[in-house]
C-alpha positions as CSV (number, residue, x, y, z in Angstrom):
1,X,-18.9,21.5,-20.6
2,X,-16.9,18.3,-20.0
3,X,-17.5,15.3,-22.1
4,X,-19.9,13.1,-19.9
5,X,-17.9,10.1,-20.9
6,X,-14.9,11.5,-18.9
7,X,-17.0,13.2,-16.2
8,X,-16.0,12.8,-12.5
9,X,-18.2,15.5,-11.1
10,X,-19.7,14.3,-7.8
11,X,-17.4,11.3,-7.6
12,X,-15.9,10.5,-4.2
13,X,-12.2,10.1,-4.8
14,X,-9.7,9.1,-2.1
15,X,-6.2,10.4,-2.8
16,X,-3.5,8.7,-0.8
17,X,-0.3,10.6,-0.5
18,X,-2.1,13.7,-1.5
19,X,-0.6,16.4,0.7
20,X,2.1,17.4,-1.8
21,X,3.7,16.7,-5.1
22,X,1.9,14.8,-7.8
23,X,-0.8,13.6,-5.4
24,X,-1.9,17.2,-4.5
25,X,-1.6,18.3,-8.1
26,X,-3.8,15.5,-9.4
27,X,-6.2,16.0,-6.5
28,X,-6.6,19.6,-7.5
29,X,-7.3,18.6,-11.1
30,X,-10.0,16.2,-9.9
31,X,-11.5,18.8,-7.6
32,X,-11.6,21.4,-10.3
33,X,-13.7,19.0,-12.3
34,X,-16.2,18.5,-9.5
35,X,-14.9,15.5,-7.7
36,X,-15.3,15.3,-3.9
37,X,-11.8,14.6,-2.6
38,X,-10.8,12.7,0.5
39,X,-7.2,13.8,0.9
40,X,-5.1,11.4,3.0
41,X,-1.4,11.5,4.0
42,X,0.8,10.7,7.0
43,X,1.0,14.2,8.6
44,X,-2.5,15.3,9.7
45,X,-1.8,19.1,9.9
46,X,0.0,19.1,6.5
47,X,-2.8,17.2,4.9
48,X,-5.4,19.6,6.4
49,X,-3.5,22.6,5.1
50,X,-3.2,21.0,1.7
51,X,-7.0,20.4,1.7
52,X,-7.7,24.1,1.9
53,X,-5.9,24.7,-1.4
54,X,-8.3,22.5,-3.4
55,X,-11.0,24.1,-5.5
56,X,-14.6,23.3,-4.9
57,X,-16.4,22.0,-1.9
58,X,-17.2,18.8,-0.1
59,X,-13.7,17.7,0.6
60,X,-12.2,15.9,3.6
61,X,-8.7,15.2,5.0
62,X,-7.5,12.2,6.9
63,X,-4.3,11.0,8.4
64,X,-3.1,7.8,6.7
65,X,-0.1,5.4,7.0
66,X,-0.4,3.1,4.0
67,X,1.9,0.5,5.7
68,X,-0.6,0.1,8.6
69,X,-3.6,-2.1,7.8
70,X,-5.7,-0.5,10.6
71,X,-4.9,3.0,9.4
72,X,-5.8,2.0,5.8
73,X,-9.1,0.4,6.8
74,X,-10.0,3.4,8.9
75,X,-9.5,5.9,6.1
76,X,-11.4,3.7,3.6
77,X,-14.3,3.6,6.1
78,X,-14.1,7.4,6.6
79,X,-14.2,8.0,2.8
80,X,-17.1,5.7,2.4
81,X,-19.0,7.3,5.2
82,X,-18.2,10.8,3.8
83,X,-19.6,10.2,0.4
84,X,-21.9,7.1,0.8
85,X,-19.6,5.2,-1.6
86,X,-16.0,5.3,-3.0
87,X,-15.9,5.9,-6.7
88,X,-12.2,5.9,-7.1
89,X,-8.9,5.7,-5.3
90,X,-5.7,7.4,-6.5
91,X,-2.7,6.1,-4.8
92,X,0.2,8.5,-5.0
93,X,1.8,7.5,-1.7
94,X,5.4,6.5,-2.3
95,X,9.0,7.1,-1.3
96,X,12.3,7.0,-3.1
97,X,15.7,6.0,-1.7
98,X,18.6,6.3,-4.2
99,X,22.1,4.8,-3.6
100,X,24.4,2.3,-5.3
101,X,23.3,-1.2,-4.5
102,X,26.4,-1.9,-2.5
103,X,25.8,1.1,-0.3
104,X,22.0,1.0,0.0
105,X,20.9,0.1,3.5
106,X,18.7,-2.8,4.1
107,X,16.4,-0.5,6.1
108,X,15.9,1.7,3.1
109,X,15.2,-1.2,0.8
110,X,12.6,-2.6,3.2
111,X,10.9,0.7,3.8
112,X,10.7,1.4,0.0
113,X,9.0,-2.0,-0.6
114,X,6.7,-1.4,2.4
115,X,5.4,1.9,1.2
116,X,5.5,1.4,-2.5
117,X,4.3,-2.2,-2.7
118,X,2.8,-3.4,0.5
119,X,1.0,0.0,1.0
120,X,-0.5,-0.3,-2.5
121,X,-1.7,-3.8,-1.8
122,X,-3.3,-2.8,1.5
123,X,-5.0,0.2,0.1
124,X,-6.3,-1.6,-3.0
125,X,-7.6,-4.5,-1.0
126,X,-9.4,-2.4,1.6
127,X,-11.0,-0.2,-1.2
128,X,-12.0,-3.3,-3.2
129,X,-13.9,-4.8,-0.3
130,X,-16.1,-1.7,-0.4
131,X,-16.2,-1.3,-4.2
132,X,-17.2,-4.9,-4.7
133,X,-20.5,-4.3,-2.9
134,X,-21.3,-1.1,-4.8
135,X,-23.3,-0.8,-8.0
136,X,-20.8,0.0,-10.8
137,X,-17.8,-1.2,-8.7
138,X,-15.0,1.4,-8.7
139,X,-11.7,2.6,-10.1
140,X,-8.3,2.1,-8.5
141,X,-5.3,4.0,-10.0
142,X,-1.8,3.8,-8.7
143,X,1.2,6.1,-9.6
144,X,3.9,3.7,-10.8
145,X,6.9,4.9,-12.8
146,X,8.8,4.6,-16.0
147,X,11.4,3.0,-13.6
148,X,9.3,-0.2,-13.7
149,X,10.6,-0.7,-17.3
150,X,13.9,1.0,-17.6
151,X,17.2,0.6,-15.7
152,X,19.0,3.4,-13.9
153,X,22.0,3.2,-11.6
154,X,21.2,3.8,-7.8
155,X,17.6,2.8,-8.4
156,X,17.7,-0.8,-7.0
157,X,15.1,-0.2,-4.4
158,X,12.9,2.2,-6.2
159,X,12.8,0.5,-9.6
160,X,12.2,-2.9,-8.0
161,X,9.3,-1.5,-6.0
162,X,7.7,0.1,-9.1
163,X,8.1,-3.1,-11.2
164,X,6.4,-5.0,-8.4
165,X,3.6,-2.5,-8.3
166,X,3.0,-2.8,-12.1
167,X,2.7,-6.6,-11.7
168,X,0.5,-6.2,-8.6
169,X,-1.9,-4.1,-10.7
170,X,-2.2,-6.9,-13.3
171,X,-2.9,-9.5,-10.7
172,X,-5.5,-7.4,-8.8
173,X,-7.2,-6.4,-12.0
174,X,-7.6,-10.0,-13.0
175,X,-9.0,-11.1,-9.7
176,X,-11.5,-8.2,-9.4
177,X,-12.6,-7.8,-13.1
178,X,-15.9,-9.5,-12.6
179,X,-16.8,-7.2,-9.7
180,X,-16.7,-4.0,-11.8
181,X,-13.5,-2.8,-10.2
182,X,-10.7,-1.7,-12.6
183,X,-7.1,-1.5,-11.4
184,X,-4.6,0.5,-13.4
185,X,-1.4,2.6,-13.0
186,X,0.1,5.6,-14.5
187,X,3.9,5.5,-15.1
188,X,5.4,8.9,-15.5
189,X,9.0,9.7,-16.4
190,X,11.0,12.2,-14.3
191,X,8.4,14.7,-13.2
192,X,8.9,18.0,-11.4
193,X,7.7,17.6,-7.8
194,X,9.1,18.8,-4.4
195,X,10.6,15.3,-4.0
196,X,12.5,15.3,-7.3
197,X,13.4,18.9,-7.1
198,X,15.1,18.2,-3.7
199,X,16.9,15.1,-4.8
200,X,17.7,14.2,-8.4
201,X,17.0,17.6,-10.0
202,X,19.0,19.3,-7.3
203,X,22.1,17.6,-8.7
204,X,23.1,19.2,-12.1
205,X,24.8,16.1,-13.3
206,X,21.9,13.8,-12.4
207,X,19.4,16.2,-13.8
208,X,21.2,16.5,-17.1
209,X,21.5,12.7,-17.3
210,X,17.8,12.3,-16.5
211,X,16.8,14.9,-19.1
212,X,18.9,13.2,-21.8
213,X,16.9,10.0,-21.4
214,X,13.6,11.7,-22.4
215,X,13.2,12.0,-26.2
216,X,10.8,15.0,-25.9
217,X,13.5,16.9,-24.1
218,X,11.7,18.1,-21.0
219,X,10.6,16.8,-17.6
220,X,7.0,16.0,-16.9
221,X,4.6,18.2,-15.0
222,X,1.6,17.2,-13.0
223,X,-0.7,18.5,-15.7
224,X,0.6,15.9,-18.1
225,X,-1.0,13.1,-16.2
226,X,-4.5,14.6,-15.7
227,X,-6.1,13.4,-19.0
228,X,-4.8,9.8,-18.5
229,X,-6.1,9.9,-14.9
230,X,-9.5,11.1,-16.0
231,X,-9.7,8.4,-18.6
232,X,-8.9,5.7,-16.1
233,X,-11.3,7.0,-13.4
234,X,-14.3,7.7,-15.6
235,X,-16.8,5.8,-17.7
236,X,-14.4,6.3,-20.6
237,X,-12.0,3.8,-19.0
238,X,-14.5,1.2,-17.9
239,X,-13.1,-1.5,-20.2
240,X,-9.4,-0.7,-19.3
241,X,-7.9,-2.7,-16.5
242,X,-4.5,-4.2,-15.5
243,X,-2.6,-1.6,-17.4
244,X,0.4,0.6,-16.6
245,X,0.0,3.6,-18.9
246,X,3.3,5.3,-19.4
247,X,3.2,9.1,-19.7
248,X,6.9,9.5,-20.2
249,X,7.8,11.7,-23.2
250,X,9.0,8.6,-25.0
251,X,11.3,7.4,-22.2
252,X,10.4,3.7,-22.6
253,X,11.1,3.9,-26.3
254,X,14.8,4.1,-25.6
């Protein structure tokens, strides 16, 4: 039996960007522990297909564009209606555009900031408006990155966006602390996902360089983040807010 301090059974959790990768892996981990998942992503059919892979019952899928305020508000309202409240939001929506700064297009830089920062702001604010009216508030957890603290070539858009996200987490946590809402982030190092497998890890030279930066000598897996996520989403984390918790195999130590 799970420790009741870290129990999320019956909790309504909105997972943004949950149709694949870390979002889907973490949604599955929450569902396996009894959470009711509202899975949200840009492609409606892909999200609906992903929903059917989740263990347990009582889940729902929605189409979501985190850069569109109306879309965000509609999904928050849908999640609230589905469960009567929103206990937690896991924001795993994000994009990565890698190129030398001199070659990076302005469009790629703007899009990265729009999804990774503006989207996080819109989702947090819309959820907080609901959570502030609830007894016990709620939990908001973003997926940040070790890239918010370390420097890598070709990461000028991605690293800047994740550093901004970590600062946004602090600011929102401070403003909403008295409402019972906690706002935190998890910052993984290079983790195996469909996105990283198709980009950085597909290049042997880049993959070798990335691995050499991790003292533990391996890439992360979705399962490495589950315990931290459960802490931040449960009663066990009720006095933790404004933090980016790095789950990185020691990457930030270098």
